[in-house]
NUPAFI-957235 format. One line per field, with one value per residue (C-alpha): residue number from 1; residue in three letters; x, y, z. Coordinates in steps of 0.1 Angstrom, whole numbers, plus 5000, padded with zeros to 4 digits. Example, Ala and Ser with C-alpha at 12.3 -4.5 7.8 and 13.67 -1.06 7.14 Angstrom:
! NUPAFI-957235
vexmar = [1; 2];
sero = [ALA; SER];
X = [5123; 5137];
Y = [4955; 4989];
Z = [5078; 5071];
END
This chain:
! NUPAFI-957235
vexmar = [1; 2; 3; 4; 5; 6; 7; 8; 9; 10; 11; 12; 13; 14; 15; 16; 17; 18; 19; 20; 21; 22; 23; 24; 25; 26; 27; 28; 29; 30; 31; 32; 33; 34; 35; 36; 37; 38; 39; 40; 41; 42; 43; 44; 45; 46; 47; 48; 49; 50; 51; 52; 53; 54; 55; 56; 57; 58; 59; 60; 61; 62; 63; 64; 65; 66; 67; 68; 69; 70; 71; 72; 73; 74; 75; 76; 77; 78; 79; 80; 81; 82; 83; 84; 85; 86; 87; 88; 89; 90; 91; 92; 93; 94; 95; 96; 97; 98; 99; 100; 101; 102; 103; 104; 105; 106; 107; 108; 109; 110; 111; 112; 113; 114; 115; 116; 117; 118; 119; 120; 121; 122; 123; 124; 125; 126; 127; 128; 129; 130; 131; 132; 133; 134; 135; 136; 137; 138; 139; 140; 141; 142; 143; 144; 145; 146; 147; 148; 149; 150; 151; 152; 153; 154; 155; 156; 157; 158; 159; 160; 161; 162; 163; 164; 165; 166; 167; 168; 169; 170; 171; 172; 173; 174; 175; 176; 177; 178; 179; 180; 181; 182; 183; 184; 185; 186; 187; 188; 189; 190; 191; 192; 193; 194; 195; 196; 197; 198; 199; 200; 201; 202; 203; 204; 205; 206; 207; 208; 209; 210; 211; 212; 213; 214; 215; 216; 217; 218; 219; 220; 221; 222; 223; 224; 225; 226; 227; 228; 229; 230; 231; 232; 233; 234; 235; 236; 237; 238; 239; 240; 241; 242; 243; 244; 245; 246; 247; 248; 249; 250; 251; 252; 253; 254; 255; 256; 257; 258; 259; 260; 261; 262; 263; 264; 265; 266; 267; 268; 269; 270; 271; 272; 273; 274; 275; 276; 277; 278; 279; 280; 281; 282; 283; 284; 285; 286; 287; 288; 289; 290; 291; 292; 293; 294; 295; 296; 297; 298; 299; 300; 301; 302; 303; 304; 305; 306; 307; 308; 309; 310; 311; 312; 313; 314; 315; 316; 317; 318; 319; 320; 321; 322; 323; 324; 325; 326; 327; 328; 329; 330; 331; 332; 333; 334; 335; 336; 337; 338; 339; 340; 341; 342; 343; 344; 345; 346; 347; 348; 349; 350; 351; 352; 353; 354; 355; 356; 357; 358; 359; 360; 361; 362; 363; 364; 365; 366; 367; 368; 369; 370; 371; 372; 373; 374; 375; 376; 377; 378; 379; 380; 381; 382; 383; 384; 385; 386; 387; 388; 389; 390; 391; 392; 393; 394; 395; 396; 397; 398; 399; 400; 401; 402; 403; 404; 405; 406; 407; 408; 409; 410; 411; 412; 413; 414; 415; 416; 417; 418; 419; 420; 421; 422; 423; 424; 425];
sero = [MET; LEU; PRO; PRO; THR; ALA; ASP; HIS; GLU; PRO; PRO; GLU; VAL; ARG; ALA; ALA; ARG; ASP; LEU; ALA; ARG; ARG; TYR; ARG; LEU; PRO; TYR; VAL; ASP; LEU; LEU; PRO; PRO; VAL; GLY; LYS; SER; PRO; ILE; ASP; TYR; ALA; VAL; LEU; ALA; GLU; LEU; PRO; VAL; ASP; LEU; MET; VAL; ARG; HIS; GLN; PHE; VAL; PRO; LEU; ARG; ARG; GLU; GLY; ARG; ARG; LEU; HIS; VAL; ALA; MET; ALA; ASP; PRO; THR; ASP; LEU; GLU; LEU; ILE; ASP; GLU; LEU; ALA; SER; ALA; LEU; ARG; SER; ARG; ILE; VAL; PRO; HIS; VAL; ALA; THR; ALA; GLY; ALA; ILE; ASP; VAL; VAL; LEU; ARG; LYS; GLY; ASP; ALA; THR; GLN; ARG; VAL; LEU; GLN; GLU; ALA; THR; SER; ASN; PHE; ARG; ILE; SER; LEU; VAL; LYS; GLU; THR; GLU; THR; GLY; GLU; GLU; VAL; LEU; ASP; LEU; ASP; ARG; LEU; ALA; THR; ASP; SER; ASP; MET; SER; PRO; ILE; ILE; LYS; LEU; VAL; ASP; THR; ILE; ILE; TYR; ASN; ALA; MET; GLU; SER; ARG; ALA; SER; ASP; ILE; HIS; ILE; GLU; THR; ARG; ASP; THR; GLU; VAL; GLN; VAL; LYS; TYR; ARG; ILE; ASP; GLY; ALA; LEU; LEU; ALA; LYS; VAL; ASP; PRO; ILE; ASP; LEU; ALA; TYR; HIS; GLN; THR; LEU; ILE; SER; ARG; ILE; LYS; VAL; MET; SER; GLU; LEU; ASP; ILE; ALA; GLU; ARG; ARG; VAL; PRO; GLN; ASP; GLY; ARG; PHE; ARG; VAL; ARG; TYR; LYS; GLY; ARG; THR; VAL; ASP; PHE; ARG; VAL; SER; ILE; MET; PRO; THR; VAL; HIS; GLY; GLU; ASP; ALA; VAL; ILE; ARG; ILE; LEU; ASP; LYS; GLU; GLN; ILE; ASN; GLU; GLU; PHE; ARG; ASP; LEU; LYS; LEU; ASP; VAL; VAL; GLY; PHE; ALA; GLU; ASP; ASP; VAL; ARG; LYS; PHE; ARG; ARG; TYR; ILE; ALA; GLU; PRO; TYR; GLY; MET; VAL; LEU; VAL; THR; GLY; PRO; THR; GLY; SER; GLY; LYS; THR; THR; THR; LEU; TYR; ALA; ALA; LEU; ASN; GLU; ILE; ARG; ASN; GLU; GLU; ASP; LYS; ILE; ILE; THR; ILE; GLU; ASP; PRO; VAL; GLU; TYR; GLN; LEU; HIS; GLY; ILE; THR; GLN; ILE; PRO; VAL; ASN; GLU; LYS; LYS; GLY; LEU; THR; PHE; ALA; ARG; GLY; LEU; ARG; SER; ILE; LEU; ARG; HIS; ASP; PRO; ASP; LYS; ILE; MET; VAL; GLY; GLU; ILE; ARG; ASP; THR; GLU; THR; ALA; GLN; ILE; ALA; ILE; GLN; SER; ALA; LEU; THR; GLY; HIS; LEU; VAL; PHE; THR; THR; VAL; HIS; ALA; ASN; HIS; VAL; ILE; ASP; VAL; ILE; GLY; ARG; PHE; LEU; ASN; MET; GLY; VAL; GLU; PRO; TYR; ASN; PHE; VAL; SER; SER; LEU; ASN; CYS; VAL; LEU; ALA; GLN; ARG];
X = [4100; 4129; 4128; 4122; 4153; 4165; 4177; 4206; 4221; 4253; 4248; 4265; 4240; 4210; 4223; 4227; 4191; 4177; 4195; 4182; 4147; 4149; 4159; 4138; 4169; 4176; 4199; 4224; 4243; 4277; 4288; 4259; 4262; 4284; 4267; 4244; 4266; 4248; 4280; 4285; 4323; 4326; 4315; 4338; 4368; 4361; 4365; 4398; 4407; 4421; 4389; 4368; 4392; 4395; 4357; 4347; 4321; 4314; 4297; 4269; 4256; 4249; 4215; 4221; 4236; 4227; 4253; 4241; 4267; 4268; 4280; 4279; 4267; 4241; 4236; 4269; 4255; 4289; 4305; 4276; 4280; 4318; 4313; 4287; 4311; 4341; 4323; 4300; 4270; 4239; 4246; 4219; 4229; 4224; 4232; 4258; 4279; 4313; 4329; 4314; 4326; 4361; 4362; 4351; 4376; 4405; 4398; 4394; 4426; 4445; 4433; 4442; 4477; 4481; 4470; 4494; 4525; 4530; 4556; 4549; 4576; 4568; 4551; 4546; 4539; 4521; 4538; 4515; 4529; 4517; 4525; 4549; 4567; 4561; 4538; 4542; 4509; 4504; 4483; 4463; 4449; 4433; 4410; 4374; 4355; 4358; 4364; 4394; 4420; 4428; 4427; 4454; 4476; 4467; 4476; 4507; 4518; 4511; 4533; 4560; 4563; 4563; 4593; 4611; 4606; 4619; 4587; 4580; 4542; 4514; 4483; 4451; 4427; 4391; 4377; 4342; 4350; 4383; 4409; 4443; 4474; 4503; 4537; 4556; 4592; 4619; 4591; 4571; 4537; 4539; 4512; 4532; 4501; 4474; 4440; 4420; 4383; 4360; 4343; 4375; 4376; 4357; 4373; 4407; 4401; 4387; 4418; 4440; 4417; 4420; 4458; 4457; 4432; 4407; 4368; 4358; 4321; 4330; 4332; 4321; 4349; 4388; 4407; 4444; 4462; 4495; 4508; 4542; 4553; 4583; 4600; 4633; 4643; 4637; 4607; 4590; 4565; 4535; 4513; 4478; 4454; 4418; 4398; 4362; 4356; 4327; 4336; 4345; 4374; 4410; 4440; 4476; 4502; 4535; 4564; 4590; 4617; 4638; 4663; 4673; 4674; 4693; 4721; 4720; 4719; 4748; 4773; 4750; 4768; 4758; 4778; 4752; 4720; 4721; 4731; 4754; 4790; 4789; 4757; 4772; 4803; 4782; 4759; 4788; 4802; 4769; 4764; 4799; 4790; 4789; 4754; 4725; 4696; 4698; 4664; 4655; 4623; 4604; 4571; 4562; 4584; 4612; 4638; 4641; 4647; 4672; 4692; 4692; 4703; 4732; 4742; 4741; 4761; 4788; 4791; 4787; 4816; 4823; 4827; 4792; 4758; 4732; 4695; 4666; 4628; 4609; 4574; 4580; 4617; 4620; 4656; 4679; 4713; 4742; 4755; 4725; 4697; 4664; 4630; 4596; 4567; 4537; 4509; 4484; 4507; 4513; 4548; 4547; 4575; 4574; 4573; 4600; 4622; 4620; 4631; 4659; 4674; 4677; 4698; 4728; 4728; 4753; 4732; 4695; 4673; 4635; 4617; 4593; 4582; 4544; 4534; 4544; 4557; 4580; 4593; 4601; 4619; 4639; 4650; 4658; 4679; 4698; 4705; 4718; 4746; 4730; 4731; 4695; 4685; 4648; 4624; 4593; 4567; 4572; 4575; 4606; 4629; 4606; 4577; 4598; 4599; 4561; 4555; 4576; 4560; 4525; 4536; 4542; 4580; 4599; 4617; 4650; 4652; 4645; 4672; 4697; 4694; 4694; 4725; 4710; 4678; 4680; 4651; 4649; 4625];
Y = [6649; 6647; 6669; 6650; 6636; 6659; 6644; 6668; 6657; 6637; 6599; 6599; 6624; 6605; 6573; 6590; 6605; 6571; 6554; 6581; 6576; 6538; 6539; 6570; 6590; 6627; 6635; 6663; 6684; 6690; 6715; 6740; 6777; 6798; 6807; 6777; 6749; 6723; 6717; 6731; 6738; 6740; 6704; 6695; 6710; 6689; 6655; 6638; 6642; 6607; 6592; 6611; 6603; 6566; 6561; 6587; 6606; 6643; 6655; 6679; 6691; 6681; 6679; 6669; 6635; 6630; 6635; 6640; 6627; 6625; 6592; 6575; 6541; 6544; 6506; 6500; 6494; 6481; 6515; 6534; 6514; 6520; 6557; 6558; 6541; 6562; 6595; 6586; 6598; 6585; 6586; 6600; 6591; 6613; 6603; 6623; 6614; 6599; 6626; 6655; 6638; 6635; 6671; 6683; 6660; 6671; 6707; 6700; 6679; 6707; 6732; 6710; 6705; 6742; 6747; 6720; 6736; 6760; 6744; 6740; 6764; 6791; 6822; 6856; 6885; 6916; 6949; 6979; 7014; 7033; 7068; 7052; 7031; 6997; 6971; 6934; 6916; 6878; 6873; 6845; 6871; 6891; 6862; 6869; 6841; 6804; 6795; 6818; 6794; 6776; 6809; 6823; 6793; 6797; 6835; 6829; 6801; 6822; 6851; 6827; 6809; 6842; 6855; 6822; 6823; 6859; 6871; 6908; 6904; 6881; 6879; 6864; 6860; 6849; 6826; 6812; 6780; 6785; 6810; 6812; 6824; 6835; 6849; 6875; 6860; 6876; 6894; 6863; 6855; 6819; 6797; 6782; 6772; 6747; 6763; 6770; 6762; 6792; 6786; 6800; 6831; 6857; 6846; 6848; 6883; 6894; 6881; 6903; 6933; 6928; 6927; 6959; 6977; 6980; 6979; 6943; 6951; 6972; 6949; 6972; 6997; 6993; 6996; 7002; 6994; 6982; 6961; 6951; 6918; 6906; 6877; 6860; 6889; 6916; 6939; 6934; 6959; 6949; 6971; 6958; 6966; 6951; 6952; 6940; 6918; 6899; 6868; 6886; 6906; 6902; 6912; 6921; 6923; 6940; 6928; 6954; 6935; 6966; 6952; 6923; 6943; 6971; 6946; 6935; 6970; 6983; 6971; 6973; 6982; 6986; 6954; 6932; 6949; 6929; 6954; 6946; 6956; 6983; 6998; 7000; 7017; 7044; 7049; 7053; 7081; 7100; 7096; 7109; 7143; 7172; 7183; 7175; 7150; 7112; 7097; 7061; 7049; 7016; 6999; 6993; 6966; 6968; 6978; 7016; 7024; 6996; 7010; 7045; 7031; 7013; 7045; 7065; 7038; 7042; 7080; 7088; 7101; 7122; 7154; 7154; 7158; 7135; 7139; 7118; 7122; 7090; 7075; 7055; 7051; 7015; 7009; 7029; 7038; 7046; 7081; 7095; 7117; 7102; 7119; 7101; 7117; 7123; 7138; 7137; 7162; 7182; 7169; 7162; 7156; 7193; 7207; 7184; 7192; 7229; 7223; 7200; 7228; 7250; 7223; 7228; 7194; 7183; 7154; 7148; 7118; 7123; 7090; 7098; 7128; 7128; 7164; 7196; 7214; 7186; 7183; 7220; 7221; 7190; 7205; 7239; 7221; 7203; 7235; 7253; 7230; 7199; 7163; 7150; 7114; 7106; 7082; 7085; 7059; 7054; 7023; 7035; 7065; 7082; 7081; 7101; 7131; 7130; 7127; 7159; 7178; 7169; 7183; 7217; 7216; 7238; 7215; 7235; 7234; 7196; 7189; 7212; 7196; 7159; 7138; 7105; 7084; 7048; 7025; 6991; 6962];
Z = [5810; 5785; 5754; 5721; 5705; 5677; 5644; 5642; 5675; 5675; 5678; 5713; 5726; 5711; 5727; 5761; 5759; 5749; 5779; 5803; 5789; 5793; 5829; 5837; 5848; 5840; 5811; 5817; 5792; 5808; 5780; 5778; 5768; 5790; 5824; 5823; 5837; 5858; 5878; 5913; 5910; 5948; 5950; 5921; 5939; 5970; 5953; 5945; 5908; 5905; 5918; 5892; 5863; 5873; 5875; 5848; 5867; 5873; 5905; 5899; 5933; 5969; 5985; 6021; 6021; 5984; 5958; 5922; 5897; 5859; 5844; 5810; 5824; 5852; 5851; 5867; 5902; 5915; 5907; 5923; 5955; 5955; 5951; 5978; 6002; 5992; 5993; 6022; 6002; 5986; 5948; 5925; 5889; 5859; 5823; 5803; 5773; 5778; 5756; 5777; 5810; 5795; 5785; 5820; 5838; 5815; 5823; 5860; 5860; 5843; 5868; 5897; 5883; 5880; 5916; 5928; 5911; 5941; 5963; 6000; 6011; 5984; 5998; 5983; 6007; 5995; 6004; 6011; 6014; 6045; 6059; 6083; 6057; 6041; 6057; 6046; 6043; 6040; 6009; 6026; 6051; 6022; 6014; 6024; 6006; 6015; 5978; 5975; 5991; 5958; 5939; 5963; 5953; 5916; 5915; 5936; 5912; 5881; 5896; 5908; 5874; 5855; 5876; 5874; 5836; 5835; 5819; 5814; 5813; 5824; 5802; 5815; 5786; 5788; 5761; 5756; 5776; 5794; 5807; 5791; 5810; 5788; 5796; 5775; 5774; 5752; 5732; 5724; 5741; 5753; 5769; 5798; 5819; 5811; 5803; 5835; 5837; 5831; 5865; 5882; 5861; 5881; 5914; 5897; 5885; 5918; 5936; 5913; 5920; 5957; 5955; 5933; 5955; 5926; 5927; 5927; 5919; 5887; 5857; 5829; 5826; 5824; 5857; 5863; 5895; 5910; 5938; 5952; 5965; 5985; 5967; 5975; 5997; 5971; 5963; 5929; 5914; 5893; 5871; 5865; 5837; 5838; 5805; 5800; 5769; 5755; 5775; 5807; 5821; 5809; 5829; 5819; 5847; 5839; 5860; 5871; 5889; 5893; 5918; 5897; 5865; 5880; 5887; 5851; 5837; 5858; 5832; 5801; 5769; 5733; 5724; 5741; 5728; 5696; 5669; 5640; 5646; 5619; 5633; 5668; 5655; 5638; 5668; 5691; 5670; 5672; 5709; 5715; 5700; 5725; 5716; 5693; 5694; 5693; 5684; 5688; 5672; 5671; 5682; 5719; 5735; 5709; 5734; 5728; 5765; 5768; 5739; 5755; 5789; 5772; 5754; 5787; 5804; 5777; 5778; 5815; 5834; 5865; 5846; 5830; 5846; 5831; 5839; 5826; 5828; 5822; 5825; 5846; 5857; 5847; 5858; 5881; 5867; 5889; 5887; 5867; 5881; 5871; 5874; 5871; 5853; 5876; 5855; 5884; 5902; 5870; 5863; 5826; 5802; 5791; 5826; 5838; 5808; 5815; 5851; 5840; 5819; 5851; 5867; 5843; 5827; 5800; 5787; 5789; 5782; 5776; 5779; 5750; 5729; 5729; 5722; 5705; 5736; 5746; 5710; 5708; 5741; 5733; 5699; 5715; 5741; 5715; 5696; 5727; 5736; 5752; 5741; 5741; 5739; 5733; 5717; 5695; 5684; 5647; 5624; 5605; 5600; 5574; 5599; 5624; 5601; 5596; 5634; 5641; 5612; 5625; 5659; 5643; 5646; 5622; 5597; 5597; 5635; 5635; 5609; 5625; 5659; 5647; 5652; 5641; 5640; 5651; 5641; 5658; 5662];
END
């Protein structure tokens, strides 16, 4: 029994309900609230997209040899016979609006086109670290569910396109009706992939969790992981962060293609960072001082680490020992000793900096000053004959002073140790 026609419904919906009532067929809403879709997406994925688009129908479910489909005109008996012959099934028609059918097919078509972007010879292999070394795993073998095969292609394609686009991050954002995939390219967040149907969301996130060795069943709390893949003969690291939202879990994947970037950073100089000529000249004068502190400040992703690497590349020589402590070591620099922070093992910035001072360095780089102890050791190092490079999160130069004062640093020590503060965006 159909529900009574509501006056507030769009004319297209009222007409579809009337048509269903006239021919005693079920009416189906193809765009219900999230989680109540009448579509079996496994059946949808089986059928050719071009056939559904050409004849404007949406499969709902299978019951033995019977295939339930939604169509705008159930009186087209010739079409029903053609579908029955092509799909080798008995067609059970349901009535839906033409607009809703078009929306579903456009989403499905976009998703299929995304899945087909993976080239036949493209293959990403997951690298798993073991006690005896590295073990290369074929991603296809990690699939446990029958519906994971297209998801493997989808995830591989997303990763492949991100690396080909030289993206630094992959953002997978869940909306109320779809999943958006965006790439961070040159600082801008760009949607380079068509929206993906919401029905693929949970399997997509589960796939990323499997690769990152995270808990698939846990969907209520954030999770952080990492994985490594072999791509075009080199190893690429990925850091994964999963965050629950009102629409489902979002994921952000940071791409750390160290081998490629190391080649690019080998000859990195301040001339190519993007500063004005006058600013470069002043900055070069300060980094050439024999001791003191060089502070670079700016928001996350503004290029502070890149600037410091360029500075170290310019001043390094065989007569000086340069040691860095970073979280993490993003790029490896030739001729420079680099130490990664490992807080789980107790190696913090402060503890690492104390150890560095016992290794007789000439120049030191501290990835970031986050606490009072690190700030005080860095300042003391600059006052006792070392050249210290470091960063701090602040919006502009004036904020830097406030940050150090809030850490309890003596103002006269801070001013005495400081060579310069460089603020960048």
